[in-house]
N, CA, C and O atoms as a Maestro MAE file, in Angstrom:
{
 s_m_m2io_version
 :::
 2.0.0
}

f_m_ct {
 s_m_title
 :::
 protein
 m_atom[204] {
  # First column is atom index #
  i_m_mmod_type
  r_m_x_coord
  r_m_y_coord
  r_m_z_coord
  i_m_residue_number
  s_m_chain_name
  s_m_pdb_residue_name
  s_m_pdb_atom_name
  i_m_atomic_number
  :::
  1 25 0.836 -1.168 0.000 1 A "MET " " N  " 7
  2 3 0.000 0.000 0.000 1 A "MET " " CA " 6
  3 2 0.885 1.236 0.000 1 A "MET " " C  " 6
  4 15 1.803 1.369 0.809 1 A "MET " " O  " 8
  5 25 0.595 2.105 -0.895 2 A "THR " " N  " 7
  6 3 1.361 3.333 -0.993 2 A "THR " " CA " 6
  7 2 0.408 4.512 -1.178 2 A "THR " " C  " 6
  8 15 -0.631 4.369 -1.823 2 A "THR " " O  " 8
  9 25 0.747 5.663 -0.624 3 A "PRO " " N  " 7
  10 3 -0.109 6.830 -0.853 3 A "PRO " " CA " 6
  11 2 0.065 7.344 -2.278 3 A "PRO " " C  " 6
  12 15 1.167 7.326 -2.827 3 A "PRO " " O  " 8
  13 25 -1.015 7.792 -2.856 4 A "ARG " " N  " 7
  14 3 -0.914 8.400 -4.185 4 A "ARG " " CA " 6
  15 2 -0.229 9.747 -4.047 4 A "ARG " " C  " 6
  16 15 -0.431 10.461 -3.064 4 A "ARG " " O  " 8
  17 25 0.568 10.083 -5.022 5 A "LYS " " N  " 7
  18 3 1.281 11.362 -5.013 5 A "LYS " " CA " 6
  19 2 0.791 12.218 -6.162 5 A "LYS " " C  " 6
  20 15 0.509 11.722 -7.253 5 A "LYS " " O  " 8
  21 25 0.695 13.502 -5.901 6 A "TYR " " N  " 7
  22 3 0.419 14.479 -6.942 6 A "TYR " " CA " 6
  23 2 1.431 15.596 -6.774 6 A "TYR " " C  " 6
  24 15 1.460 16.268 -5.743 6 A "TYR " " O  " 8
  25 25 2.261 15.793 -7.789 7 A "ALA " " N  " 7
  26 3 3.265 16.850 -7.733 7 A "ALA " " CA " 6
  27 2 3.229 17.626 -9.043 7 A "ALA " " C  " 6
  28 15 3.334 17.056 -10.129 7 A "ALA " " O  " 8
  29 25 3.079 18.935 -8.914 8 A "SER " " N  " 7
  30 3 3.050 19.797 -10.077 8 A "SER " " CA " 6
  31 2 3.558 21.173 -9.661 8 A "SER " " C  " 6
  32 15 2.881 21.891 -8.926 8 A "SER " " O  " 8
  33 25 4.719 21.531 -10.118 9 A "GLY " " N  " 7
  34 3 5.272 22.835 -9.762 9 A "GLY " " CA " 6
  35 2 5.495 22.942 -8.264 9 A "GLY " " C  " 6
  36 15 6.287 22.191 -7.696 9 A "GLY " " O  " 8
  37 25 4.803 23.867 -7.626 10 A "GLU " " N  " 7
  38 3 4.957 24.060 -6.186 10 A "GLU " " CA " 6
  39 2 4.007 23.175 -5.379 10 A "GLU " " C  " 6
  40 15 4.130 23.087 -4.157 10 A "GLU " " O  " 8
  41 25 3.066 22.522 -6.053 11 A "THR " " N  " 7
  42 3 2.086 21.685 -5.360 11 A "THR " " CA " 6
  43 2 2.633 20.278 -5.184 11 A "THR " " C  " 6
  44 15 3.117 19.665 -6.136 11 A "THR " " O  " 8
  45 25 2.554 19.770 -3.956 12 A "ASN " " N  " 7
  46 3 2.983 18.405 -3.670 12 A "ASN " " CA " 6
  47 2 2.026 17.832 -2.631 12 A "ASN " " C  " 6
  48 15 2.116 18.162 -1.448 12 A "ASN " " O  " 8
  49 25 1.106 16.972 -3.076 13 A "ARG " " N  " 7
  50 3 0.075 16.431 -2.188 13 A "ARG " " CA " 6
  51 2 0.148 14.921 -2.138 13 A "ARG " " C  " 6
  52 15 0.495 14.265 -3.120 13 A "ARG " " O  " 8
  53 25 -0.188 14.375 -0.965 14 A "ASN " " N  " 7
  54 3 -0.388 12.941 -0.833 14 A "ASN " " CA " 6
  55 2 -1.878 12.682 -0.918 14 A "ASN " " C  " 6
  56 15 -2.676 13.384 -0.297 14 A "ASN " " O  " 8
  57 25 -2.248 11.677 -1.687 15 A "GLY " " N  " 7
  58 3 -3.660 11.334 -1.828 15 A "GLY " " CA " 6
  59 2 -4.017 10.126 -0.988 15 A "GLY " " C  " 6
  60 15 -3.352 9.831 0.005 15 A "GLY " " O  " 8
  61 25 -5.059 9.435 -1.385 16 A "GLY " " N  " 7
  62 3 -5.500 8.234 -0.693 16 A "GLY " " CA " 6
  63 2 -4.556 7.072 -0.951 16 A "GLY " " C  " 6
  64 15 -3.600 7.193 -1.718 16 A "GLY " " O  " 8
  65 25 -4.826 5.970 -0.321 17 A "ILE " " N  " 7
  66 3 -4.006 4.781 -0.486 17 A "ILE " " CA " 6
  67 2 -4.337 4.134 -1.821 17 A "ILE " " C  " 6
  68 15 -5.505 3.908 -2.138 17 A "ILE " " O  " 8
  69 25 -3.305 3.837 -2.602 18 A "SER " " N  " 7
  70 3 -3.530 3.180 -3.882 18 A "SER " " CA " 6
  71 2 -3.640 1.674 -3.678 18 A "SER " " C  " 6
  72 15 -3.331 1.170 -2.598 18 A "SER " " O  " 8
  73 25 -4.067 0.972 -4.680 19 A "LYS " " N  " 7
  74 3 -4.244 -0.468 -4.582 19 A "LYS " " CA " 6
  75 2 -3.056 -1.225 -5.157 19 A "LYS " " C  " 6
  76 15 -3.200 -2.375 -5.572 19 A "LYS " " O  " 8
  77 25 -1.891 -0.600 -5.187 20 A "ILE " " N  " 7
  78 3 -0.675 -1.258 -5.627 20 A "ILE " " CA " 6
  79 2 -0.198 -2.156 -4.490 20 A "ILE " " C  " 6
  80 15 -0.134 -1.715 -3.343 20 A "ILE " " O  " 8
  81 25 0.130 -3.383 -4.786 21 A "GLY " " N  " 7
  82 3 0.636 -4.289 -3.759 21 A "GLY " " CA " 6
  83 2 -0.255 -5.502 -3.568 21 A "GLY " " C  " 6
  84 15 -1.179 -5.748 -4.343 21 A "GLY " " O  " 8
  85 25 0.040 -6.244 -2.532 22 A "ASP " " N  " 7
  86 3 -0.623 -7.507 -2.254 22 A "ASP " " CA " 6
  87 2 -2.029 -7.289 -1.690 22 A "ASP " " C  " 6
  88 15 -2.198 -6.561 -0.711 22 A "ASP " " O  " 8
  89 25 -3.023 -7.908 -2.294 23 A "ALA " " N  " 7
  90 3 -4.410 -7.747 -1.866 23 A "ALA " " CA " 6
  91 2 -4.640 -8.321 -0.473 23 A "ALA " " C  " 6
  92 15 -5.407 -7.751 0.305 23 A "ALA " " O  " 8
  93 25 -3.998 -9.427 -0.145 24 A "SER " " N  " 7
  94 3 -4.216 -10.024 1.178 24 A "SER " " CA " 6
  95 2 -3.628 -9.145 2.287 24 A "SER " " C  " 6
  96 15 -4.178 -9.095 3.387 24 A "SER " " O  " 8
  97 25 -2.531 -8.462 2.013 25 A "THR " " N  " 7
  98 3 -1.954 -7.543 2.999 25 A "THR " " CA " 6
  99 2 -2.899 -6.378 3.256 25 A "THR " " C  " 6
  100 15 -3.096 -5.975 4.403 25 A "THR " " O  " 8
  101 25 -3.484 -5.836 2.191 26 A "ARG " " N  " 7
  102 3 -4.459 -4.755 2.347 26 A "ARG " " CA " 6
  103 2 -5.654 -5.222 3.159 26 A "ARG " " C  " 6
  104 15 -6.153 -4.478 4.003 26 A "ARG " " O  " 8
  105 25 -6.121 -6.440 2.920 27 A "ALA " " N  " 7
  106 3 -7.277 -6.970 3.635 27 A "ALA " " CA " 6
  107 2 -6.979 -7.122 5.124 27 A "ALA " " C  " 6
  108 15 -7.815 -6.788 5.963 27 A "ALA " " O  " 8
  109 25 -5.792 -7.625 5.453 28 A "VAL " " N  " 7
  110 3 -5.414 -7.803 6.857 28 A "VAL " " CA " 6
  111 2 -5.293 -6.454 7.556 28 A "VAL " " C  " 6
  112 15 -5.752 -6.309 8.689 28 A "VAL " " O  " 8
  113 25 -4.691 -5.474 6.913 29 A "LEU " " N  " 7
  114 3 -4.563 -4.144 7.512 29 A "LEU " " CA " 6
  115 2 -5.934 -3.495 7.698 29 A "LEU " " C  " 6
  116 15 -6.165 -2.815 8.698 29 A "LEU " " O  " 8
  117 25 -6.829 -3.696 6.759 30 A "TYR " " N  " 7
  118 3 -8.185 -3.156 6.876 30 A "TYR " " CA " 6
  119 2 -8.899 -3.785 8.076 30 A "TYR " " C  " 6
  120 15 -9.527 -3.082 8.867 30 A "TYR " " O  " 8
  121 25 -8.800 -5.094 8.205 31 A "GLN " " N  " 7
  122 3 -9.449 -5.791 9.314 31 A "GLN " " CA " 6
  123 2 -8.865 -5.358 10.657 31 A "GLN " " C  " 6
  124 15 -9.600 -5.209 11.633 31 A "GLN " " O  " 8
  125 25 -7.556 -5.158 10.711 32 A "ALA " " N  " 7
  126 3 -6.927 -4.711 11.962 32 A "ALA " " CA " 6
  127 2 -7.407 -3.312 12.337 32 A "ALA " " C  " 6
  128 15 -7.700 -3.050 13.503 32 A "ALA " " O  " 8
  129 25 -7.489 -2.427 11.371 33 A "GLY " " N  " 7
  130 3 -7.984 -1.080 11.638 33 A "GLY " " CA " 6
  131 2 -9.431 -1.078 12.091 33 A "GLY " " C  " 6
  132 15 -9.807 -0.331 12.994 33 A "GLY " " O  " 8
  133 25 -10.240 -1.915 11.464 34 A "LEU " " N  " 7
  134 3 -11.637 -2.025 11.849 34 A "LEU " " CA " 6
  135 2 -11.775 -2.547 13.275 34 A "LEU " " C  " 6
  136 15 -12.632 -2.084 14.027 34 A "LEU " " O  " 8
  137 25 -10.943 -3.498 13.644 35 A "ALA " " N  " 7
  138 3 -10.974 -4.039 15.004 35 A "ALA " " CA " 6
  139 2 -10.594 -2.973 16.028 35 A "ALA " " C  " 6
  140 15 -11.198 -2.898 17.098 35 A "ALA " " O  " 8
  141 25 -9.605 -2.158 15.710 36 A "VAL " " N  " 7
  142 3 -9.195 -1.090 16.629 36 A "VAL " " CA " 6
  143 2 -10.325 -0.096 16.830 36 A "VAL " " C  " 6
  144 15 -10.541 0.391 17.940 36 A "VAL " " O  " 8
  145 25 -11.050 0.206 15.755 37 A "LEU " " N  " 7
  146 3 -12.113 1.207 15.844 37 A "LEU " " CA " 6
  147 2 -13.401 0.678 16.463 37 A "LEU " " C  " 6
  148 15 -14.108 1.431 17.132 37 A "LEU " " O  " 8
  149 25 -13.722 -0.594 16.259 38 A "THR " " N  " 7
  150 3 -15.034 -1.078 16.675 38 A "THR " " CA " 6
  151 2 -15.004 -2.015 17.881 38 A "THR " " C  " 6
  152 15 -15.917 -1.963 18.704 38 A "THR " " O  " 8
  153 25 -14.015 -2.847 18.011 39 A "ARG " " N  " 7
  154 3 -14.021 -3.859 19.069 39 A "ARG " " CA " 6
  155 2 -13.319 -3.421 20.339 39 A "ARG " " C  " 6
  156 15 -13.638 -3.901 21.427 39 A "ARG " " O  " 8
  157 25 -12.381 -2.528 20.207 40 A "SER " " N  " 7
  158 3 -11.624 -2.078 21.371 40 A "SER " " CA " 6
  159 2 -12.438 -1.072 22.171 40 A "SER " " C  " 6
  160 15 -12.969 -0.114 21.609 40 A "SER " " O  " 8
  161 25 -12.538 -1.281 23.474 41 A "GLN " " N  " 7
  162 3 -13.253 -0.346 24.346 41 A "GLN " " CA " 6
  163 2 -12.294 0.629 25.023 41 A "GLN " " C  " 6
  164 15 -12.709 1.677 25.519 41 A "GLN " " O  " 8
  165 25 -11.017 0.277 25.038 42 A "LYS " " N  " 7
  166 3 -10.006 1.093 25.702 42 A "LYS " " CA " 6
  167 2 -9.630 2.291 24.828 42 A "LYS " " C  " 6
  168 15 -9.495 2.155 23.612 42 A "LYS " " O  " 8
  169 25 -9.460 3.471 25.451 43 A "TRP " " N  " 7
  170 3 -9.077 4.661 24.710 43 A "TRP " " CA " 6
  171 2 -7.608 4.572 24.316 43 A "TRP " " C  " 6
  172 15 -6.777 4.112 25.099 43 A "TRP " " O  " 8
  173 25 -7.292 5.009 23.109 44 A "SER " " N  " 7
  174 3 -5.900 5.114 22.671 44 A "SER " " CA " 6
  175 2 -5.792 6.252 21.662 44 A "SER " " C  " 6
  176 15 -6.787 6.676 21.075 44 A "SER " " O  " 8
  177 25 -4.579 6.733 21.473 45 A "LYS " " N  " 7
  178 3 -4.378 7.815 20.495 45 A "LYS " " CA " 6
  179 2 -4.718 7.345 19.083 45 A "LYS " " C  " 6
  180 15 -5.254 8.110 18.281 45 A "LYS " " O  " 8
  181 25 -4.403 6.078 18.782 46 A "LEU " " N  " 7
  182 3 -4.696 5.533 17.460 46 A "LEU " " CA " 6
  183 2 -6.207 5.475 17.213 46 A "LEU " " C  " 6
  184 15 -6.680 5.829 16.133 46 A "LEU " " O  " 8
  185 25 -6.949 5.029 18.213 47 A "ARG " " N  " 7
  186 3 -8.407 4.954 18.090 47 A "ARG " " CA " 6
  187 2 -9.013 6.350 17.970 47 A "ARG " " C  " 6
  188 15 -9.937 6.562 17.184 47 A "ARG " " O  " 8
  189 25 -8.499 7.297 18.742 48 A "ALA " " N  " 7
  190 3 -8.991 8.678 18.668 48 A "ALA " " CA " 6
  191 2 -8.715 9.277 17.298 48 A "ALA " " C  " 6
  192 15 -9.549 10.007 16.761 48 A "ALA " " O  " 8
  193 25 -7.559 8.979 16.730 49 A "TRP " " N  " 7
  194 3 -7.223 9.476 15.391 49 A "TRP " " CA " 6
  195 2 -8.153 8.867 14.348 49 A "TRP " " C  " 6
  196 15 -8.550 9.552 13.406 49 A "TRP " " O  " 8
  197 25 -8.507 7.596 14.500 50 A "GLY " " N  " 7
  198 3 -9.375 6.929 13.548 50 A "GLY " " CA " 6
  199 2 -10.798 7.452 13.550 50 A "GLY " " C  " 6
  200 15 -11.483 7.425 12.528 50 A "GLY " " O  " 8
  201 25 -11.238 7.929 14.706 51 A "HIS " " N  " 7
  202 3 -12.589 8.464 14.778 51 A "HIS " " CA " 6
  203 2 -12.590 9.893 14.343 51 A "HIS " " C  " 6
  204 15 -13.641 10.534 14.331 51 A "HIS " " O  " 8
  :::
 }
 m_bond[203] {
  # First column is bond index #
  i_m_from
  i_m_to
  i_m_order
  :::
  1 1 2 1
  2 2 3 1
  3 3 4 2
  4 3 5 1
  5 5 6 1
  6 6 7 1
  7 7 8 2
  8 7 9 1
  9 9 10 1
  10 10 11 1
  11 11 12 2
  12 11 13 1
  13 13 14 1
  14 14 15 1
  15 15 16 2
  16 15 17 1
  17 17 18 1
  18 18 19 1
  19 19 20 2
  20 19 21 1
  21 21 22 1
  22 22 23 1
  23 23 24 2
  24 23 25 1
  25 25 26 1
  26 26 27 1
  27 27 28 2
  28 27 29 1
  29 29 30 1
  30 30 31 1
  31 31 32 2
  32 31 33 1
  33 33 34 1
  34 34 35 1
  35 35 36 2
  36 35 37 1
  37 37 38 1
  38 38 39 1
  39 39 40 2
  40 39 41 1
  41 41 42 1
  42 42 43 1
  43 43 44 2
  44 43 45 1
  45 45 46 1
  46 46 47 1
  47 47 48 2
  48 47 49 1
  49 49 50 1
  50 50 51 1
  51 51 52 2
  52 51 53 1
  53 53 54 1
  54 54 55 1
  55 55 56 2
  56 55 57 1
  57 57 58 1
  58 58 59 1
  59 59 60 2
  60 59 61 1
  61 61 62 1
  62 62 63 1
  63 63 64 2
  64 63 65 1
  65 65 66 1
  66 66 67 1
  67 67 68 2
  68 67 69 1
  69 69 70 1
  70 70 71 1
  71 71 72 2
  72 71 73 1
  73 73 74 1
  74 74 75 1
  75 75 76 2
  76 75 77 1
  77 77 78 1
  78 78 79 1
  79 79 80 2
  80 79 81 1
  81 81 82 1
  82 82 83 1
  83 83 84 2
  84 83 85 1
  85 85 86 1
  86 86 87 1
  87 87 88 2
  88 87 89 1
  89 89 90 1
  90 90 91 1
  91 91 92 2
  92 91 93 1
  93 93 94 1
  94 94 95 1
  95 95 96 2
  96 95 97 1
  97 97 98 1
  98 98 99 1
  99 99 100 2
  100 99 101 1
  101 101 102 1
  102 102 103 1
  103 103 104 2
  104 103 105 1
  105 105 106 1
  106 106 107 1
  107 107 108 2
  108 107 109 1
  109 109 110 1
  110 110 111 1
  111 111 112 2
  112 111 113 1
  113 113 114 1
  114 114 115 1
  115 115 116 2
  116 115 117 1
  117 117 118 1
  118 118 119 1
  119 119 120 2
  120 119 121 1
  121 121 122 1
  122 122 123 1
  123 123 124 2
  124 123 125 1
  125 125 126 1
  126 126 127 1
  127 127 128 2
  128 127 129 1
  129 129 130 1
  130 130 131 1
  131 131 132 2
  132 131 133 1
  133 133 134 1
  134 134 135 1
  135 135 136 2
  136 135 137 1
  137 137 138 1
  138 138 139 1
  139 139 140 2
  140 139 141 1
  141 141 142 1
  142 142 143 1
  143 143 144 2
  144 143 145 1
  145 145 146 1
  146 146 147 1
  147 147 148 2
  148 147 149 1
  149 149 150 1
  150 150 151 1
  151 151 152 2
  152 151 153 1
  153 153 154 1
  154 154 155 1
  155 155 156 2
  156 155 157 1
  157 157 158 1
  158 158 159 1
  159 159 160 2
  160 159 161 1
  161 161 162 1
  162 162 163 1
  163 163 164 2
  164 163 165 1
  165 165 166 1
  166 166 167 1
  167 167 168 2
  168 167 169 1
  169 169 170 1
  170 170 171 1
  171 171 172 2
  172 171 173 1
  173 173 174 1
  174 174 175 1
  175 175 176 2
  176 175 177 1
  177 177 178 1
  178 178 179 1
  179 179 180 2
  180 179 181 1
  181 181 182 1
  182 182 183 1
  183 183 184 2
  184 183 185 1
  185 185 186 1
  186 186 187 1
  187 187 188 2
  188 187 189 1
  189 189 190 1
  190 190 191 1
  191 191 192 2
  192 191 193 1
  193 193 194 1
  194 194 195 1
  195 195 196 2
  196 195 197 1
  197 197 198 1
  198 198 199 1
  199 199 200 2
  200 199 201 1
  201 201 202 1
  202 202 203 1
  203 203 204 2
  :::
 }
}
């Protein structure tokens, strides 16, 4: 997974995550993120950032 890049002159932006790479790795990372956001009851900086 890599962020999309847009660079033109003085503009340099990172976009969303592209679908380059292994599909199973993306699926596992998605499931882990979903678990942090929905199943965890404990507060954390990562969970707060996700919400």
